C-alpha positions as CSV (number, residue, x, y, z in Angstrom):
1,I,62.7,-53.1,291.8
2,E,62.1,-51.6,295.2
3,A,58.7,-51.7,296.9
4,I,58.3,-47.9,296.6
5,S,58.7,-48.2,292.8
6,T,55.8,-50.6,292.5
7,V,53.6,-47.8,293.7
8,T,54.9,-45.2,291.2
9,T,55.0,-47.7,288.3
10,G,51.9,-49.7,289.0
11,T,53.7,-53.0,288.9
12,D,53.1,-56.1,291.0
13,A,55.6,-56.3,293.9
14,L,55.3,-60.1,294.0
15,V,55.9,-60.6,290.2
16,A,59.2,-59.9,288.5
17,D,57.6,-59.4,285.1
18,T,54.2,-57.8,285.7
19,D,53.0,-57.7,282.1
20,G,54.4,-61.1,281.1
21,D,56.3,-59.7,278.1
22,G,59.6,-61.5,278.9
23,Y,61.3,-58.5,280.4
24,N,61.7,-57.9,284.1
25,D,60.0,-54.8,285.5
26,G,63.3,-53.2,286.6
27,V,64.7,-53.5,283.1
28,E,61.6,-51.9,281.5
29,V,61.7,-49.0,284.0
30,T,65.4,-48.4,283.2
31,V,65.0,-48.4,279.4
32,G,61.7,-46.4,279.4
33,S,59.2,-49.0,278.3
34,D,55.9,-49.7,280.3
35,P,56.3,-52.6,282.7
36,T,52.5,-52.9,282.9
37,D,51.9,-53.1,279.1
38,A,52.8,-56.3,277.3
39,N,52.9,-54.4,274.0
40,S,55.5,-51.9,275.3
41,V,58.9,-53.6,275.3
42,P,62.5,-52.4,275.5
43,P,64.1,-51.4,272.2
44,S,66.0,-54.0,270.3
45,L,69.0,-51.7,270.0
46,Q,71.0,-53.0,273.0
47,A,74.1,-50.8,272.6
48,Y,75.3,-47.9,270.4
49,Y,78.7,-46.3,270.6
50,N,79.6,-43.3,268.4
51,F,82.7,-42.3,270.4
52,E,81.8,-38.7,270.5
53,R,82.9,-37.1,273.8
54,S,84.6,-40.4,274.7
55,S,88.0,-40.9,276.4
56,G,89.6,-43.0,279.0
57,D,88.7,-46.5,280.0
58,S,85.0,-46.7,279.3
59,V,82.6,-45.8,276.5
60,A,79.0,-44.7,277.2
61,D,76.1,-46.4,275.4
62,Q,74.1,-43.7,273.6
63,G,71.1,-45.9,273.5
64,A,68.4,-46.6,276.1
65,W,69.9,-49.7,277.7
66,G,72.9,-47.9,279.2
67,N,75.3,-50.7,278.4
68,T,78.6,-48.9,279.1
69,A,81.6,-50.7,277.6
70,T,84.9,-51.1,279.4
71,V,88.1,-50.6,277.5
72,V,90.4,-53.6,278.0
73,R,94.1,-53.0,277.3
74,P,93.7,-49.3,277.1
75,D,97.3,-49.0,275.9
76,Q,96.2,-50.7,272.8
77,T,92.7,-49.2,272.4
78,T,92.1,-45.5,272.1
79,V,88.6,-44.1,272.1
80,G,87.7,-40.6,270.9
81,V,90.4,-40.3,268.3
82,S,89.9,-37.6,265.7
83,G,88.6,-38.7,262.3
84,G,85.6,-40.9,262.3
85,A,83.7,-42.4,259.3
86,P,83.2,-39.5,256.9
87,A,79.9,-40.9,255.6
88,G,78.6,-41.8,259.0
89,P,76.3,-39.7,261.2
90,S,79.0,-38.7,263.7
91,P,82.3,-38.3,261.7
92,A,84.3,-36.3,264.2
93,T,85.7,-39.1,266.3
94,A,86.2,-42.9,266.3
95,A,88.0,-45.7,268.2
96,N,91.4,-47.0,267.3
97,F,91.8,-50.8,268.1
98,Q,95.4,-52.0,268.0
99,G,95.3,-55.1,270.2
100,G,92.7,-54.1,272.8
101,F,88.9,-54.5,272.9
102,L,85.7,-53.4,274.6
103,N,84.0,-55.6,277.1
104,V,80.2,-55.2,277.2
105,P,78.9,-57.2,280.2
106,G,75.4,-55.9,279.8
107,V,74.9,-57.6,276.4
108,D,74.2,-61.2,277.2
109,M,74.3,-63.5,274.2
110,S,72.7,-66.5,275.9
111,S,69.5,-66.3,273.9
112,V,71.5,-66.5,270.7
113,I,73.6,-69.4,272.0
114,S,70.4,-71.3,272.9
115,G,69.1,-70.8,269.3
116,E,66.2,-68.7,270.3
117,G,67.7,-65.2,269.7
118,S,68.9,-63.2,266.8
119,Y,71.4,-60.4,266.3
120,T,72.4,-57.6,264.0
121,L,75.9,-56.2,264.5
122,A,77.0,-53.2,262.5
123,A,79.9,-50.7,262.4
124,W,81.9,-48.5,260.1
125,I,85.4,-49.8,259.9
126,N,88.8,-48.7,258.5
127,P,91.1,-51.7,258.9
128,S,94.8,-51.2,259.1
129,D,95.6,-54.9,258.9
130,L,93.7,-57.4,256.8
131,G,96.0,-60.4,257.4
132,G,95.0,-63.5,259.5
133,N,92.2,-63.3,262.0
134,K,91.0,-59.8,262.8
135,F,87.7,-60.2,264.6
136,L,85.5,-57.3,265.5
137,W,82.8,-59.2,267.4
138,G,83.2,-62.0,269.9
139,Q,82.2,-63.4,273.3
140,T,84.1,-64.0,276.5
141,S,84.2,-67.7,275.8
142,Q,84.2,-69.0,272.2
143,G,80.9,-68.3,270.5
144,I,80.5,-65.6,267.9
145,H,83.7,-64.4,266.1
146,N,82.8,-62.1,263.3
147,G,85.1,-59.8,261.5
148,I,87.9,-60.2,258.9
149,R,89.5,-63.5,258.2
150,N,91.3,-65.5,255.5
151,N,93.4,-62.5,254.4
152,G,90.8,-59.9,253.7
153,F,87.2,-61.3,253.7
154,L,84.4,-60.3,256.0
155,H,83.7,-63.4,258.0
156,Q,80.9,-64.8,260.1
157,A,81.6,-67.6,262.5
158,H,79.8,-69.2,265.4
159,W,82.7,-71.5,266.6
160,G,81.9,-73.6,263.7
161,A,79.7,-72.8,260.7
162,D,82.4,-70.4,259.5
163,T,81.8,-68.5,256.2
164,N,83.4,-65.7,254.2
165,G,81.8,-62.9,252.4
166,A,82.2,-62.8,248.6
167,T,84.4,-59.7,248.5
168,N,88.1,-59.5,249.2
169,L,88.7,-56.2,251.1
170,N,92.3,-55.9,249.8
171,D,91.0,-55.1,246.3
172,Y,87.8,-53.3,247.5
173,L,89.6,-50.9,249.8
174,A,92.3,-50.2,247.2
175,A,89.6,-48.6,245.2
176,D,87.9,-46.8,248.1
177,E,88.9,-43.2,248.5
178,D,88.6,-42.8,252.3
179,K,89.2,-46.5,253.2
180,W,86.1,-46.6,255.4
181,V,83.4,-49.2,254.7
182,H,80.2,-50.1,256.5
183,A,79.9,-53.8,257.6
184,A,77.0,-55.7,259.1
185,W,76.6,-59.2,260.3
186,V,73.1,-60.7,260.8
187,Y,71.9,-63.9,262.4
188,D,68.3,-65.1,262.2
189,G,67.8,-67.6,265.0
190,A,64.4,-68.6,263.8
191,T,65.6,-69.8,260.4
192,D,69.3,-70.4,261.3
193,T,70.4,-68.0,258.5
194,G,73.5,-65.8,258.5
195,R,74.1,-62.7,256.4
196,I,77.0,-60.4,255.8
197,Y,76.6,-56.9,254.3
198,L,79.3,-54.7,252.8
199,D,78.5,-51.1,252.3
200,G,74.8,-51.9,252.5
201,V,75.0,-54.7,249.9
202,L,74.5,-58.4,250.7
203,D,77.9,-60.1,250.6
204,Y,76.9,-63.5,251.9
205,E,73.7,-65.4,252.8
206,G,73.4,-69.0,253.9
207,G,72.7,-71.5,256.7
208,K,74.2,-70.7,260.0
209,R,73.6,-72.6,263.2
210,A,73.6,-71.1,266.7
211,P,77.0,-70.3,268.2
212,N,78.8,-72.7,270.5
213,G,80.1,-70.8,273.5
214,S,79.1,-68.6,276.4
215,G,79.5,-65.2,277.9
216,N,78.7,-61.6,277.0
217,L,79.6,-59.6,273.9
218,I,83.1,-58.2,273.3
219,I,84.0,-55.8,270.6
220,G,87.4,-55.8,269.0
221,G,88.4,-59.4,269.5
222,S,87.1,-63.0,270.0
223,N,87.1,-65.8,272.6
224,G,87.9,-63.6,275.6
225,G,89.9,-61.0,273.6
226,G,92.2,-62.7,271.1
227,D,92.6,-62.3,267.3
228,N,92.0,-58.6,267.6
229,F,90.6,-56.3,264.9
230,R,93.1,-53.6,264.1
231,G,92.2,-50.2,262.7
232,L,89.6,-47.5,263.2
233,V,85.9,-48.2,264.1
234,D,82.9,-45.9,264.4
235,E,79.2,-46.1,264.8
236,I,79.1,-49.5,266.6
237,A,75.5,-50.8,266.9
238,V,74.1,-54.0,268.4
239,W,70.5,-55.2,268.0
240,S,68.9,-58.3,269.4
241,E,66.8,-58.8,266.3
242,V,67.2,-59.2,262.5
243,K,67.4,-55.9,260.6
244,D,66.4,-56.2,257.0
245,A,68.4,-55.3,253.9
246,D,66.7,-51.9,253.5
247,Y,67.5,-50.8,257.1
248,I,71.1,-51.9,256.7
249,A,71.4,-50.0,253.4
250,A,70.1,-46.9,255.2
251,L,72.8,-47.3,257.9
252,A,75.4,-47.6,255.1
253,A,74.0,-44.4,253.6
254,G,74.6,-42.5,256.8
255,Q,71.5,-43.0,259.0
256,N,72.0,-43.0,262.7
257,A,71.1,-46.2,264.5
258,L,69.0,-44.2,266.9
259,D,67.0,-42.6,264.1
260,D,64.5,-45.2,263.0
261,D,62.2,-42.6,261.4
262,A,65.1,-41.3,259.3
263,D,64.4,-37.6,260.1
264,G,68.0,-36.8,260.9
265,L,67.5,-36.8,264.7
266,P,67.6,-39.7,267.3
267,D,64.0,-40.6,267.9
268,T,63.8,-40.7,271.7
269,W,66.1,-37.8,272.2
270,A,64.2,-35.6,269.8
271,A,60.8,-36.5,271.3
272,G,62.1,-35.8,274.8
273,Y,63.1,-32.2,273.8
274,G,60.3,-31.6,271.4
275,V,62.5,-30.8,268.4
276,T,61.8,-32.0,264.9
277,D,64.2,-30.3,262.5
278,P,67.9,-31.4,262.5
279,D,69.0,-28.2,260.8
280,A,67.0,-25.9,263.0
281,D,68.5,-24.0,266.0
282,D,65.7,-24.1,268.5
283,D,67.6,-22.3,271.3
284,G,69.3,-19.8,269.0
285,D,72.8,-20.6,270.3
286,G,74.3,-21.1,266.8
287,I,74.3,-25.0,267.1
288,S,71.9,-27.0,265.0
289,N,69.7,-29.5,266.7
290,A,71.6,-32.4,265.1
291,N,74.9,-31.1,266.4
292,E,73.4,-30.5,269.8
293,F,72.9,-34.3,270.1
294,L,76.5,-34.9,269.1
295,A,77.7,-32.4,271.6
296,G,75.5,-33.8,274.4
297,T,73.8,-30.4,274.9
298,N,70.2,-29.4,275.4
299,P,68.7,-28.1,272.1
300,T,66.2,-26.0,273.9
301,S,68.7,-24.1,276.2
302,S,71.6,-22.0,274.9
303,D,73.5,-22.6,278.2
304,S,73.0,-26.4,278.9
305,D,75.1,-26.5,282.0
306,G,73.9,-23.2,283.4
307,D,77.3,-21.8,284.1
308,G,76.6,-18.4,282.4
309,T,78.5,-19.1,279.2
310,S,76.7,-20.2,276.1
311,D,77.2,-23.7,274.6
312,S,78.6,-22.3,271.4
313,D,81.2,-20.1,273.3
314,E,82.3,-23.1,275.4
315,I,82.7,-25.3,272.4
316,A,84.6,-22.6,270.5
317,G,86.9,-22.2,273.5
318,G,87.5,-25.9,273.9
319,F,85.4,-26.3,277.1
320,D,82.7,-28.8,278.0
321,P,79.2,-27.2,277.6
322,T,77.7,-30.0,279.7
323,D,79.9,-29.4,282.8
324,E,79.3,-26.3,284.9
325,N,82.8,-26.5,286.2
326,S,84.4,-26.4,282.8
327,L,84.3,-22.8,281.5
328,P,86.6,-20.1,280.3
329,L,88.4,-18.1,283.0
330,P,87.2,-14.5,283.2
331,A,89.4,-12.1,281.3
332,A,91.7,-10.0,283.5
333,V,90.8,-6.3,283.7
334,A,94.2,-5.4,284.9
335,Y,97.5,-7.1,285.8
336,Y,100.4,-5.5,287.7
337,N,103.8,-7.4,288.2
338,F,105.7,-4.3,289.4
339,E,108.6,-5.0,287.0
340,G,110.2,-1.9,285.5
341,D,107.6,0.5,286.9
342,S,108.4,4.0,287.9
343,S,107.8,5.4,291.4
344,S,104.7,7.2,290.3
345,V,103.0,4.8,287.7
346,V,102.4,1.0,287.7
347,I,101.9,-0.4,284.2
348,D,98.9,-2.6,283.4
349,R,100.3,-5.6,281.6
350,T,97.0,-6.7,280.1
351,F,97.2,-3.9,277.5
352,N,93.8,-2.7,278.7
353,G,95.5,0.6,279.6
354,N,94.5,0.5,283.3
355,D,97.7,1.9,284.5
356,A,97.8,2.7,288.3
357,T,99.0,6.0,289.7
358,V,100.9,5.8,293.0
359,G,99.3,8.2,295.4
C-alpha cells in the first residue's frame, strides 16, 4: 500500500504484513479487516455471485474481496437470465452455461494445491445435460474438477482421488418439481477429507488428497475450460475454509452466503446501513430492506441515485435506481405536429387538451 495509507491505517511502511496474520496489509484494507490486529482477518468467503443485475462479459463479486469474474466464451455463457433457483435467496436471475465458463483470477488455489488450504464450493444448479463430464469447478491447469460425472453423479476430483456421490441425479431430478438442487463440495486440507452434499445432505465422505495442478479457480469447466457444465447456475459461493454440515444445510434451505447470522440480511451490508429487519422498509419507498440489497439500492434513501425519481418508480418503469443517468423521460405537456390542423387551432397530440390558438 502507498506510504500515505500507512499513516491513515497505522501500518508499518517497511512490513508487508504489519500484524503478522498471514494477510498483506493492502488486502486487509481492501476487504475491510484491520491490518494492525492479528485477530481481525479477511472473511473466508472469497467470492459470491448471485447474478442479480448482471449482464455482459463480467460478473461482480457481491462479497468483500471484489473478485470479479470474467465471462469466457460469452456466446455460450449468459449471465442474468430470468429464473434463478426458486428456493434460493435471490431467485430472480441466474447464469446459463452452455459451453462457456467464468474465470476468477483473484481466487488463487495454491494453498489448496500445497495441502495447507481447504475449500467449500457451493451453488444451486439446474443441469440440462447429465451425460459425460460436466464440471462446475476447475482450475486453469488440471487441479480441482468437481461437478457431474459418470452419467449423473455429483463428483469430486483433484486430478486423481476421484469419487462419486451416492445419488444418481437422473432419478433424483426426475422426482424434483423445479429441477433445481443445491450442491456443495468440501475439502479439508488438514485431514485430507472430501465431502459432497446434495440438497444439504451428505452424499459422500472419504479420503481426498490435495489436488495436482496449478492456477486460479474457474467456474463452469475444468483444466482451463473444458468438460463444461451445462445448465442454469445460481448462488455461487466460494470459501477458503471448511463449512460444516449445519451451515451447508442452511444454504440448501435458502440462507444467503453473506448472511452468517441468518437474520435475512447480508451481515456487512446491513451493519453498514444500520438496518436489522429484512421485511421492514426503513426509507418508506415501498421496497423491503431485503429487496433493497437485491436491487443494489440504499435501504435508508428512497432515491438512491439522487436523480429525483424514487427507487420504486424507477424499478417499476424498468430503469436503474442506482444510475442517475437512467431515469424516466418527463411526460410531455403538449405535442404539436401540425398535421391536419386548421388555420386557427393547432391540436395537442398528447391528449392533454392543450390545443393552441393561432393569434
